[in-house]
Each structure stands twice: as C-alpha cells, then as structure tokens.
CHARMM internal coordinates of N, CA and C (Angstrom, degrees):
IC EDIT
DIST 1 N 1 CA 1.4437
DIST 1 CA 1 C 1.5355
ANGL 1 N 1 CA 1 C 107.71
DIST 1 C 2 N 1.2894
ANGL 1 CA 1 C 2 N 118.03
DIHE 1 N 1 CA 1 C 2 N 132.83
DIST 2 N 2 CA 1.4538
ANGL 1 C 2 N 2 CA 123.85
DIHE 1 CA 1 C 2 N 2 CA -176.62
DIST 2 CA 2 C 1.5239
ANGL 2 N 2 CA 2 C 109.20
DIHE 1 C 2 N 2 CA 2 C -112.79
DIST 2 C 3 N 1.3393
ANGL 2 CA 2 C 3 N 115.62
DIHE 2 N 2 CA 2 C 3 N 127.46
DIST 3 N 3 CA 1.4579
ANGL 2 C 3 N 3 CA 120.14
DIHE 2 CA 2 C 3 N 3 CA 178.62
DIST 3 CA 3 C 1.5210
ANGL 3 N 3 CA 3 C 109.27
DIHE 2 C 3 N 3 CA 3 C -99.01
DIST 3 C 4 N 1.2988
ANGL 3 CA 3 C 4 N 115.37
DIHE 3 N 3 CA 3 C 4 N 133.39
DIST 4 N 4 CA 1.4571
ANGL 3 C 4 N 4 CA 120.83
DIHE 3 CA 3 C 4 N 4 CA 177.43
DIST 4 CA 4 C 1.5289
ANGL 4 N 4 CA 4 C 108.07
DIHE 3 C 4 N 4 CA 4 C -91.75
DIST 4 C 5 N 1.3378
ANGL 4 CA 4 C 5 N 116.21
DIHE 4 N 4 CA 4 C 5 N 106.14
DIST 5 N 5 CA 1.4559
ANGL 4 C 5 N 5 CA 121.25
DIHE 4 CA 4 C 5 N 5 CA -178.54
DIST 5 CA 5 C 1.5262
ANGL 5 N 5 CA 5 C 109.73
DIHE 4 C 5 N 5 CA 5 C -90.66
DIST 5 C 6 N 1.2892
ANGL 5 CA 5 C 6 N 115.96
DIHE 5 N 5 CA 5 C 6 N 102.81
DIST 6 N 6 CA 1.4580
ANGL 5 C 6 N 6 CA 119.72
DIHE 5 CA 5 C 6 N 6 CA 178.01
DIST 6 CA 6 C 1.5273
ANGL 6 N 6 CA 6 C 109.12
DIHE 5 C 6 N 6 CA 6 C -83.68
DIST 6 C 7 N 1.3232
ANGL 6 CA 6 C 7 N 115.77
DIHE 6 N 6 CA 6 C 7 N 168.03
DIST 7 N 7 CA 1.4615
ANGL 6 C 7 N 7 CA 119.60
DIHE 6 CA 6 C 7 N 7 CA 179.70
DIST 7 CA 7 C 1.5266
ANGL 7 N 7 CA 7 C 110.85
DIHE 6 C 7 N 7 CA 7 C -65.15
DIST 7 C 8 N 1.3263
ANGL 7 CA 7 C 8 N 117.52
DIHE 7 N 7 CA 7 C 8 N -31.99
DIST 8 N 8 CA 1.4631
ANGL 7 C 8 N 8 CA 120.76
DIHE 7 CA 7 C 8 N 8 CA 177.40
DIST 8 CA 8 C 1.5179
ANGL 8 N 8 CA 8 C 111.87
DIHE 7 C 8 N 8 CA 8 C -65.54
DIST 8 C 9 N 1.3285
ANGL 8 CA 8 C 9 N 116.62
DIHE 8 N 8 CA 8 C 9 N -38.46
DIST 9 N 9 CA 1.4629
ANGL 8 C 9 N 9 CA 120.89
DIHE 8 CA 8 C 9 N 9 CA 179.03
DIST 9 CA 9 C 1.5317
ANGL 9 N 9 CA 9 C 110.40
DIHE 8 C 9 N 9 CA 9 C -67.70
DIST 9 C 10 N 1.3169
ANGL 9 CA 9 C 10 N 117.06
DIHE 9 N 9 CA 9 C 10 N -40.74
DIST 10 N 10 CA 1.4665
ANGL 9 C 10 N 10 CA 121.17
DIHE 9 CA 9 C 10 N 10 CA 179.02
DIST 10 CA 10 C 1.5247
ANGL 10 N 10 CA 10 C 110.11
DIHE 9 C 10 N 10 CA 10 C -65.41
DIST 10 C 11 N 1.3219
ANGL 10 CA 10 C 11 N 117.41
DIHE 10 N 10 CA 10 C 11 N -42.58
DIST 11 N 11 CA 1.4667
ANGL 10 C 11 N 11 CA 120.64
DIHE 10 CA 10 C 11 N 11 CA 177.61
DIST 11 CA 11 C 1.5223
ANGL 11 N 11 CA 11 C 111.13
DIHE 10 C 11 N 11 CA 11 C -64.05
DIST 11 C 12 N 1.3135
ANGL 11 CA 11 C 12 N 116.45
DIHE 11 N 11 CA 11 C 12 N -39.41
DIST 12 N 12 CA 1.4694
ANGL 11 C 12 N 12 CA 120.50
DIHE 11 CA 11 C 12 N 12 CA 178.04
DIST 12 CA 12 C 1.5161
ANGL 12 N 12 CA 12 C 111.71
DIHE 11 C 12 N 12 CA 12 C -63.30
DIST 12 C 13 N 1.3266
ANGL 12 CA 12 C 13 N 117.18
DIHE 12 N 12 CA 12 C 13 N -43.38
DIST 13 N 13 CA 1.4617
ANGL 12 C 13 N 13 CA 120.59
DIHE 12 CA 12 C 13 N 13 CA 177.87
DIST 13 CA 13 C 1.5296
ANGL 13 N 13 CA 13 C 111.00
DIHE 12 C 13 N 13 CA 13 C -65.37
DIST 13 C 14 N 1.3240
ANGL 13 CA 13 C 14 N 116.73
DIHE 13 N 13 CA 13 C 14 N -38.14
DIST 14 N 14 CA 1.4605
ANGL 13 C 14 N 14 CA 120.34
DIHE 13 CA 13 C 14 N 14 CA 176.43
DIST 14 CA 14 C 1.5155
ANGL 14 N 14 CA 14 C 111.35
DIHE 13 C 14 N 14 CA 14 C -62.49
DIST 14 C 15 N 1.3196
ANGL 14 CA 14 C 15 N 116.69
DIHE 14 N 14 CA 14 C 15 N -40.40
DIST 15 N 15 CA 1.4640
ANGL 14 C 15 N 15 CA 121.10
DIHE 14 CA 14 C 15 N 15 CA 178.19
DIST 15 CA 15 C 1.5210
ANGL 15 N 15 CA 15 C 110.87
DIHE 14 C 15 N 15 CA 15 C -63.77
DIST 15 C 16 N 1.3272
ANGL 15 CA 15 C 16 N 116.81
DIHE 15 N 15 CA 15 C 16 N -41.46
DIST 16 N 16 CA 1.4719
ANGL 15 C 16 N 16 CA 120.40
DIHE 15 CA 15 C 16 N 16 CA 178.86
DIST 16 CA 16 C 1.5255
ANGL 16 N 16 CA 16 C 110.64
DIHE 15 C 16 N 16 CA 16 C -63.98
DIST 16 C 17 N 1.3296
ANGL 16 CA 16 C 17 N 117.37
DIHE 16 N 16 CA 16 C 17 N -42.00
DIST 17 N 17 CA 1.4661
ANGL 16 C 17 N 17 CA 120.90
DIHE 16 CA 16 C 17 N 17 CA 179.56
DIST 17 CA 17 C 1.5201
ANGL 17 N 17 CA 17 C 110.62
DIHE 16 C 17 N 17 CA 17 C -63.07
DIST 17 C 18 N 1.3276
ANGL 17 CA 17 C 18 N 117.78
DIHE 17 N 17 CA 17 C 18 N -44.77
DIST 18 N 18 CA 1.4643
ANGL 17 C 18 N 18 CA 120.99
DIHE 17 CA 17 C 18 N 18 CA -179.92
DIST 18 CA 18 C 1.5300
ANGL 18 N 18 CA 18 C 110.49
DIHE 17 C 18 N 18 CA 18 C -66.02
DIST 18 C 19 N 1.3259
ANGL 18 CA 18 C 19 N 117.62
DIHE 18 N 18 CA 18 C 19 N -38.44
DIST 19 N 19 CA 1.4601
ANGL 18 C 19 N 19 CA 120.84
DIHE 18 CA 18 C 19 N 19 CA 178.82
DIST 19 CA 19 C 1.5272
ANGL 19 N 19 CA 19 C 110.90
DIHE 18 C 19 N 19 CA 19 C -64.55
DIST 19 C 20 N 1.3199
ANGL 19 CA 19 C 20 N 117.20
DIHE 19 N 19 CA 19 C 20 N -43.52
DIST 20 N 20 CA 1.4692
ANGL 19 C 20 N 20 CA 120.68
DIHE 19 CA 19 C 20 N 20 CA 179.04
DIST 20 CA 20 C 1.5300
ANGL 20 N 20 CA 20 C 109.88
DIHE 19 C 20 N 20 CA 20 C -63.79
DIST 20 C 21 N 1.3317
ANGL 20 CA 20 C 21 N 117.45
DIHE 20 N 20 CA 20 C 21 N -39.98
DIST 21 N 21 CA 1.4713
ANGL 20 C 21 N 21 CA 120.30
DIHE 20 CA 20 C 21 N 21 CA 177.52
DIST 21 CA 21 C 1.5245
ANGL 21 N 21 CA 21 C 110.33
DIHE 20 C 21 N 21 CA 21 C -64.33
DIST 21 C 22 N 1.3189
ANGL 21 CA 21 C 22 N 118.34
DIHE 21 N 21 CA 21 C 22 N -40.42
DIST 22 N 22 CA 1.4633
ANGL 21 C 22 N 22 CA 122.03
DIHE 21 CA 21 C 22 N 22 CA 178.78
DIST 22 CA 22 C 1.5193
ANGL 22 N 22 CA 22 C 111.10
DIHE 21 C 22 N 22 CA 22 C -62.74
DIST 22 C 23 N 1.3148
ANGL 22 CA 22 C 23 N 117.19
DIHE 22 N 22 CA 22 C 23 N -45.93
DIST 23 N 23 CA 1.4643
ANGL 22 C 23 N 23 CA 120.67
DIHE 22 CA 22 C 23 N 23 CA 179.97
DIST 23 CA 23 C 1.5289
ANGL 23 N 23 CA 23 C 110.22
DIHE 22 C 23 N 23 CA 23 C -64.04
DIST 23 C 24 N 1.3302
ANGL 23 CA 23 C 24 N 117.34
DIHE 23 N 23 CA 23 C 24 N -41.83
DIST 24 N 24 CA 1.4591
ANGL 23 C 24 N 24 CA 120.56
DIHE 23 CA 23 C 24 N 24 CA 178.30
DIST 24 CA 24 C 1.5201
ANGL 24 N 24 CA 24 C 111.72
DIHE 23 C 24 N 24 CA 24 C -62.56
DIST 24 C 25 N 1.3261
ANGL 24 CA 24 C 25 N 117.11
DIHE 24 N 24 CA 24 C 25 N -42.66
DIST 25 N 25 CA 1.4607
ANGL 24 C 25 N 25 CA 120.96
DIHE 24 CA 24 C 25 N 25 CA 178.62
DIST 25 CA 25 C 1.5264
ANGL 25 N 25 CA 25 C 111.06
DIHE 24 C 25 N 25 CA 25 C -65.49
DIST 25 C 26 N 1.3216
ANGL 25 CA 25 C 26 N 116.99
DIHE 25 N 25 CA 25 C 26 N -41.23
DIST 26 N 26 CA 1.4664
ANGL 25 C 26 N 26 CA 120.37
DIHE 25 CA 25 C 26 N 26 CA 179.00
DIST 26 CA 26 C 1.5312
ANGL 26 N 26 CA 26 C 110.66
DIHE 25 C 26 N 26 CA 26 C -63.62
DIST 26 C 27 N 1.3225
ANGL 26 CA 26 C 27 N 117.82
DIHE 26 N 26 CA 26 C 27 N -40.44
DIST 27 N 27 CA 1.4611
ANGL 26 C 27 N 27 CA 120.40
DIHE 26 CA 26 C 27 N 27 CA 178.10
DIST 27 CA 27 C 1.5234
ANGL 27 N 27 CA 27 C 110.88
DIHE 26 C 27 N 27 CA 27 C -66.68
DIST 27 C 28 N 1.3243
ANGL 27 CA 27 C 28 N 117.35
DIHE 27 N 27 CA 27 C 28 N -37.08
DIST 28 N 28 CA 1.4557
ANGL 27 C 28 N 28 CA 120.79
DIHE 27 CA 27 C 28 N 28 CA 179.22
DIST 28 CA 28 C 1.5280
ANGL 28 N 28 CA 28 C 110.77
DIHE 27 C 28 N 28 CA 28 C -67.04
DIST 28 C 29 N 1.3309
ANGL 28 CA 28 C 29 N 116.75
DIHE 28 N 28 CA 28 C 29 N -42.71
DIST 29 N 29 CA 1.4660
ANGL 28 C 29 N 29 CA 120.65
DIHE 28 CA 28 C 29 N 29 CA -177.63
DIST 29 CA 29 C 1.5224
ANGL 29 N 29 CA 29 C 111.40
DIHE 28 C 29 N 29 CA 29 C -68.09
DIST 29 C 30 N 1.3180
ANGL 29 CA 29 C 30 N 117.72
DIHE 29 N 29 CA 29 C 30 N -42.07
DIST 30 N 30 CA 1.4600
ANGL 29 C 30 N 30 CA 120.93
DIHE 29 CA 29 C 30 N 30 CA -175.12
DIST 30 CA 30 C 1.5211
ANGL 30 N 30 CA 30 C 113.37
DIHE 29 C 30 N 30 CA 30 C -92.41
DIST 30 C 31 N 1.3331
ANGL 30 CA 30 C 31 N 118.15
DIHE 30 N 30 CA 30 C 31 N 13.39
DIST 31 N 31 CA 1.4462
ANGL 30 C 31 N 31 CA 122.51
DIHE 30 CA 30 C 31 N 31 CA 176.34
DIST 31 CA 31 C 1.5307
ANGL 31 N 31 CA 31 C 108.50
DIHE 30 C 31 N 31 CA 31 C -72.28
DIST 31 C 32 N 1.3325
ANGL 31 CA 31 C 32 N 116.90
DIHE 31 N 31 CA 31 C 32 N 128.47
DIST 32 N 32 CA 1.4622
ANGL 31 C 32 N 32 CA 120.22
DIHE 31 CA 31 C 32 N 32 CA -175.84
DIST 32 CA 32 C 1.5240
ANGL 32 N 32 CA 32 C 112.34
DIHE 31 C 32 N 32 CA 32 C -69.11
DIST 32 C 33 N 1.3230
ANGL 32 CA 32 C 33 N 118.90
DIHE 32 N 32 CA 32 C 33 N -19.05
DIST 33 N 33 CA 1.4626
ANGL 32 C 33 N 33 CA 120.87
DIHE 32 CA 32 C 33 N 33 CA 178.10
DIST 33 CA 33 C 1.5268
ANGL 33 N 33 CA 33 C 111.29
DIHE 32 C 33 N 33 CA 33 C -68.10
DIST 33 C 34 N 1.3157
ANGL 33 CA 33 C 34 N 117.14
DIHE 33 N 33 CA 33 C 34 N -25.31
DIST 34 N 34 CA 1.4611
ANGL 33 C 34 N 34 CA 121.16
DIHE 33 CA 33 C 34 N 34 CA -177.26
DIST 34 CA 34 C 1.5233
ANGL 34 N 34 CA 34 C 112.57
DIHE 33 C 34 N 34 CA 34 C -92.00
DIST 34 C 35 N 1.2950
ANGL 34 CA 34 C 35 N 118.09
DIHE 34 N 34 CA 34 C 35 N 1.37
DIST 35 N 35 CA 1.4573
ANGL 34 C 35 N 35 CA 121.45
DIHE 34 CA 34 C 35 N 35 CA -176.64
DIST 35 CA 35 C 1.5308
ANGL 35 N 35 CA 35 C 113.33
DIHE 34 C 35 N 35 CA 35 C -57.22
DIST 35 C 36 N 1.3383
ANGL 35 CA 35 C 36 N 120.06
DIHE 35 N 35 CA 35 C 36 N -45.06
DIST 36 N 36 CA 1.4740
ANGL 35 C 36 N 36 CA 118.56
DIHE 35 CA 35 C 36 N 36 CA 178.99
DIST 36 CA 36 C 1.5329
ANGL 36 N 36 CA 36 C 112.91
DIHE 35 C 36 N 36 CA 36 C -62.83
DIST 36 C 37 N 1.3306
ANGL 36 CA 36 C 37 N 117.53
DIHE 36 N 36 CA 36 C 37 N -38.04
DIST 37 N 37 CA 1.4683
ANGL 36 C 37 N 37 CA 120.35
DIHE 36 CA 36 C 37 N 37 CA 178.31
DIST 37 CA 37 C 1.5241
ANGL 37 N 37 CA 37 C 111.10
DIHE 36 C 37 N 37 CA 37 C -62.47
DIST 37 C 38 N 1.3184
ANGL 37 CA 37 C 38 N 115.83
DIHE 37 N 37 CA 37 C 38 N -45.13
DIST 38 N 38 CA 1.4577
ANGL 37 C 38 N 38 CA 119.89
DIHE 37 CA 37 C 38 N 38 CA -178.73
DIST 38 CA 38 C 1.5202
ANGL 38 N 38 CA 38 C 111.33
DIHE 37 C 38 N 38 CA 38 C -70.92
DIST 38 C 39 N 1.3322
ANGL 38 CA 38 C 39 N 118.40
DIHE 38 N 38 CA 38 C 39 N -31.85
DIST 39 N 39 CA 1.4594
ANGL 38 C 39 N 39 CA 120.80
DIHE 38 CA 38 C 39 N 39 CA 177.02
DIST 39 CA 39 C 1.5316
ANGL 39 N 39 CA 39 C 110.11
DIHE 38 C 39 N 39 CA 39 C -64.81
DIST 39 C 40 N 1.3233
ANGL 39 CA 39 C 40 N 116.38
DIHE 39 N 39 CA 39 C 40 N -39.69
DIST 40 N 40 CA 1.4652
ANGL 39 C 40 N 40 CA 120.09
DIHE 39 CA 39 C 40 N 40 CA 177.44
DIST 40 CA 40 C 1.5241
ANGL 40 N 40 CA 40 C 110.79
DIHE 39 C 40 N 40 CA 40 C -68.25
DIST 40 C 41 N 1.3175
ANGL 40 CA 40 C 41 N 117.13
DIHE 40 N 40 CA 40 C 41 N -43.23
DIST 41 N 41 CA 1.4656
ANGL 40 C 41 N 41 CA 121.19
DIHE 40 CA 40 C 41 N 41 CA -179.01
DIST 41 CA 41 C 1.5251
ANGL 41 N 41 CA 41 C 111.21
DIHE 40 C 41 N 41 CA 41 C -66.75
DIST 41 C 42 N 1.3259
ANGL 41 CA 41 C 42 N 116.66
DIHE 41 N 41 CA 41 C 42 N -31.36
DIST 42 N 42 CA 1.4576
ANGL 41 C 42 N 42 CA 120.82
DIHE 41 CA 41 C 42 N 42 CA -179.55
DIST 42 CA 42 C 1.5344
ANGL 42 N 42 CA 42 C 111.33
DIHE 41 C 42 N 42 CA 42 C -64.84
DIST 42 C 43 N 1.3323
ANGL 42 CA 42 C 43 N 117.41
DIHE 42 N 42 CA 42 C 43 N -28.12
DIST 43 N 43 CA 1.4568
ANGL 42 C 43 N 43 CA 121.66
DIHE 42 CA 42 C 43 N 43 CA -177.44
DIST 43 CA 43 C 1.5278
ANGL 43 N 43 CA 43 C 113.18
DIHE 42 C 43 N 43 CA 43 C -94.26
DIST 43 C 44 N 1.3188
ANGL 43 CA 43 C 44 N 118.76
DIHE 43 N 43 CA 43 C 44 N -1.91
DIST 44 N 44 CA 1.4612
ANGL 43 C 44 N 44 CA 121.12
DIHE 43 CA 43 C 44 N 44 CA -178.16
DIST 44 CA 44 C 1.5288
ANGL 44 N 44 CA 44 C 114.16
DIHE 43 C 44 N 44 CA 44 C -57.42
DIST 44 C 45 N 1.3259
ANGL 44 CA 44 C 45 N 120.94
DIHE 44 N 44 CA 44 C 45 N -38.74
DIST 45 N 45 CA 1.4703
ANGL 44 C 45 N 45 CA 118.71
DIHE 44 CA 44 C 45 N 45 CA 179.31
DIST 45 CA 45 C 1.5341
ANGL 45 N 45 CA 45 C 113.08
DIHE 44 C 45 N 45 CA 45 C -63.34
DIST 45 C 46 N 1.3186
ANGL 45 CA 45 C 46 N 117.25
DIHE 45 N 45 CA 45 C 46 N -20.25
DIST 46 N 46 CA 1.4574
ANGL 45 C 46 N 46 CA 120.65
DIHE 45 CA 45 C 46 N 46 CA -177.73
DIST 46 CA 46 C 1.5258
ANGL 46 N 46 CA 46 C 112.86
DIHE 45 C 46 N 46 CA 46 C -99.81
DIST 46 C 47 N 1.3208
ANGL 46 CA 46 C 47 N 116.84
DIHE 46 N 46 CA 46 C 47 N 2.53
DIST 47 N 47 CA 1.4640
ANGL 46 C 47 N 47 CA 120.19
DIHE 46 CA 46 C 47 N 47 CA -178.96
DIST 47 CA 47 C 1.5221
ANGL 47 N 47 CA 47 C 109.74
DIHE 46 C 47 N 47 CA 47 C -65.90
DIST 47 C 48 N 1.3054
ANGL 47 CA 47 C 48 N 115.97
DIHE 47 N 47 CA 47 C 48 N 142.48
DIST 48 N 48 CA 1.4654
ANGL 47 C 48 N 48 CA 120.76
DIHE 47 CA 47 C 48 N 48 CA 179.61
DIST 48 CA 48 C 1.5175
ANGL 48 N 48 CA 48 C 109.72
DIHE 47 C 48 N 48 CA 48 C -72.55
DIST 48 C 49 N 1.3119
ANGL 48 CA 48 C 49 N 114.55
DIHE 48 N 48 CA 48 C 49 N 139.13
DIST 49 N 49 CA 1.4467
ANGL 48 C 49 N 49 CA 119.24
DIHE 48 CA 48 C 49 N 49 CA 175.56
DIST 49 CA 49 C 1.5208
ANGL 49 N 49 CA 49 C 107.89
DIHE 48 C 49 N 49 CA 49 C -81.57
DIST 49 C 50 N 1.3283
ANGL 49 CA 49 C 50 N 117.57
DIHE 49 N 49 CA 49 C 50 N 152.87
DIST 50 N 50 CA 1.4681
ANGL 49 C 50 N 50 CA 118.61
DIHE 49 CA 49 C 50 N 50 CA 178.26
DIST 50 CA 50 C 1.5258
ANGL 50 N 50 CA 50 C 110.61
DIHE 49 C 50 N 50 CA 50 C -63.80
DIST 50 C 51 N 1.2968
ANGL 50 CA 50 C 51 N 115.32
DIHE 50 N 50 CA 50 C 51 N 143.27
DIST 51 N 51 CA 1.4544
ANGL 50 C 51 N 51 CA 120.79
DIHE 50 CA 50 C 51 N 51 CA -178.12
DIST 51 CA 51 C 1.5229
ANGL 51 N 51 CA 51 C 110.39
DIHE 50 C 51 N 51 CA 51 C -74.19
DIST 51 C 52 N 1.3265
ANGL 51 CA 51 C 52 N 117.91
DIHE 51 N 51 CA 51 C 52 N 142.91
DIST 52 N 52 CA 1.4681
ANGL 51 C 52 N 52 CA 119.58
DIHE 51 CA 51 C 52 N 52 CA 175.66
DIST 52 CA 52 C 1.5296
ANGL 52 N 52 CA 52 C 110.40
DIHE 51 C 52 N 52 CA 52 C -71.03
DIST 52 C 53 N 1.3229
ANGL 52 CA 52 C 53 N 115.93
DIHE 52 N 52 CA 52 C 53 N 169.59
DIST 53 N 53 CA 1.4652
ANGL 52 C 53 N 53 CA 120.85
DIHE 52 CA 52 C 53 N 53 CA -177.17
DIST 53 CA 53 C 1.5306
ANGL 53 N 53 CA 53 C 112.49
DIHE 52 C 53 N 53 CA 53 C -64.39
DIST 53 C 54 N 1.3256
ANGL 53 CA 53 C 54 N 118.19
DIHE 53 N 53 CA 53 C 54 N -31.20
DIST 54 N 54 CA 1.4643
ANGL 53 C 54 N 54 CA 121.31
DIHE 53 CA 53 C 54 N 54 CA -178.19
DIST 54 CA 54 C 1.5274
ANGL 54 N 54 CA 54 C 111.96
DIHE 53 C 54 N 54 CA 54 C -94.10
DIST 54 C 55 N 1.3123
ANGL 54 CA 54 C 55 N 117.17
DIHE 54 N 54 CA 54 C 55 N 36.34
DIST 55 N 55 CA 1.4673
ANGL 54 C 55 N 55 CA 121.41
DIHE 54 CA 54 C 55 N 55 CA -177.37
DIST 55 CA 55 C 1.5134
ANGL 55 N 55 CA 55 C 112.36
DIHE 54 C 55 N 55 CA 55 C -83.17
DIST 55 C 56 N 1.3263
ANGL 55 CA 55 C 56 N 117.75
DIHE 55 N 55 CA 55 C 56 N 5.52
DIST 56 N 56 CA 1.4607
ANGL 55 C 56 N 56 CA 119.83
DIHE 55 CA 55 C 56 N 56 CA -178.76
DIST 56 CA 56 C 1.5247
ANGL 56 N 56 CA 56 C 111.94
DIHE 55 C 56 N 56 CA 56 C -78.58
DIST 56 C 57 N 1.3361
ANGL 56 CA 56 C 57 N 117.69
DIHE 56 N 56 CA 56 C 57 N -13.87
DIST 57 N 57 CA 1.4570
ANGL 56 C 57 N 57 CA 120.95
DIHE 56 CA 56 C 57 N 57 CA 179.35
DIST 57 CA 57 C 1.5184
ANGL 57 N 57 CA 57 C 110.20
DIHE 56 C 57 N 57 CA 57 C -74.77
DIST 57 C 58 N 1.3169
ANGL 57 CA 57 C 58 N 113.84
DIHE 57 N 57 CA 57 C 58 N 156.94
DIST 58 N 58 CA 1.4619
ANGL 57 C 58 N 58 CA 119.62
DIHE 57 CA 57 C 58 N 58 CA 175.01
DIST 58 CA 58 C 1.5255
ANGL 58 N 58 CA 58 C 108.66
DIHE 57 C 58 N 58 CA 58 C -70.11
DIST 58 C 59 N 1.3123
ANGL 58 CA 58 C 59 N 118.48
DIHE 58 N 58 CA 58 C 59 N 140.48
DIST 59 N 59 CA 1.4601
ANGL 58 C 59 N 59 CA 118.90
DIHE 58 CA 58 C 59 N 59 CA 176.88
DIST 59 CA 59 C 1.5289
ANGL 59 N 59 CA 59 C 110.43
DIHE 58 C 59 N 59 CA 59 C -69.05
DIST 59 C 60 N 1.3108
ANGL 59 CA 59 C 60 N 115.71
DIHE 59 N 59 CA 59 C 60 N 143.28
DIST 60 N 60 CA 1.4602
ANGL 59 C 60 N 60 CA 120.00
DIHE 59 CA 59 C 60 N 60 CA -179.81
DIST 60 CA 60 C 1.5258
ANGL 60 N 60 CA 60 C 109.00
DIHE 59 C 60 N 60 CA 60 C -72.24
DIST 60 C 61 N 1.3227
ANGL 60 CA 60 C 61 N 115.28
DIHE 60 N 60 CA 60 C 61 N 141.04
DIST 61 N 61 CA 1.4657
ANGL 60 C 61 N 61 CA 119.99
DIHE 60 CA 60 C 61 N 61 CA 179.53
DIST 61 CA 61 C 1.5213
ANGL 61 N 61 CA 61 C 109.07
DIHE 60 C 61 N 61 CA 61 C -108.07
DIST 61 C 62 N 1.2720
ANGL 61 CA 61 C 62 N 116.55
DIHE 61 N 61 CA 61 C 62 N 157.97
DIST 62 N 62 CA 1.4614
ANGL 61 C 62 N 62 CA 121.72
DIHE 61 CA 61 C 62 N 62 CA 178.09
DIST 62 CA 62 C 1.5217
ANGL 62 N 62 CA 62 C 110.48
DIHE 61 C 62 N 62 CA 62 C -78.95
DIST 62 C 63 N 1.2645
ANGL 62 CA 62 C 63 N 114.62
DIHE 62 N 62 CA 62 C 63 N 148.01
DIST 63 N 63 CA 1.4596
ANGL 62 C 63 N 63 CA 119.68
DIHE 62 CA 62 C 63 N 63 CA 176.23
DIST 63 CA 63 C 1.5262
ANGL 63 N 63 CA 63 C 108.35
DIHE 62 C 63 N 63 CA 63 C -79.50
DIST 63 C 64 N 1.3239
ANGL 63 CA 63 C 64 N 115.91
DIHE 63 N 63 CA 63 C 64 N 140.95
DIST 64 N 64 CA 1.4584
ANGL 63 C 64 N 64 CA 119.69
DIHE 63 CA 63 C 64 N 64 CA 177.89
DIST 64 CA 64 C 1.5235
ANGL 64 N 64 CA 64 C 111.95
DIHE 63 C 64 N 64 CA 64 C -98.74
DIST 64 C 65 N 1.3451
ANGL 64 CA 64 C 65 N 116.07
DIHE 64 N 64 CA 64 C 65 N 3.91
DIST 65 N 65 CA 1.4635
ANGL 64 C 65 N 65 CA 119.82
DIHE 64 CA 64 C 65 N 65 CA 179.04
DIST 65 CA 65 C 1.5238
ANGL 65 N 65 CA 65 C 109.72
DIHE 64 C 65 N 65 CA 65 C -75.50
DIST 65 C 66 N 1.3437
ANGL 65 CA 65 C 66 N 116.34
DIHE 65 N 65 CA 65 C 66 N 144.96
DIST 66 N 66 CA 1.4784
ANGL 65 C 66 N 66 CA 118.78
DIHE 65 CA 65 C 66 N 66 CA 178.08
DIST 66 CA 66 C 1.5074
ANGL 66 N 66 CA 66 C 113.47
DIHE 65 C 66 N 66 CA 66 C -72.53
END
COOR INIT
IC SEED 1 N 1 CA 1 C
IC BUILD
C-alpha cells in the first residue's frame, strides 16, 4: 500500500508533533514535584559571588559632595 504524502499532510504532522512537545513541556514546567528546583533556580541571579582574597578592606563609598 502506498501513501501519498502531500505537503499539507506533512505540515499537519509537524503541527501535531510541535503541539505534543508544547503540552509535554507545559506539564513538566507546572509539575508540583519540580517546584523546589525551580524556586532555587529562580534565585540564582541574586546569589552572592564568592569574595576575593582582598575582601578584608572596607568597601569604598561614594562621595556626596557636588
């Protein structure tokens, strides 16, 4: 049996594949088991960087003079 794959059929199958991937990703992201991982990752931009070796000095302050 020979199937005639038209461009419309290929586009339709591509749409179904992308939709299934989207639904799978949405379920993975909103899974409550992953909440602690995402809570930790959400705070990564605010994590303190390690202090350099010469961190014993006082931090320089800005002058308030005009």
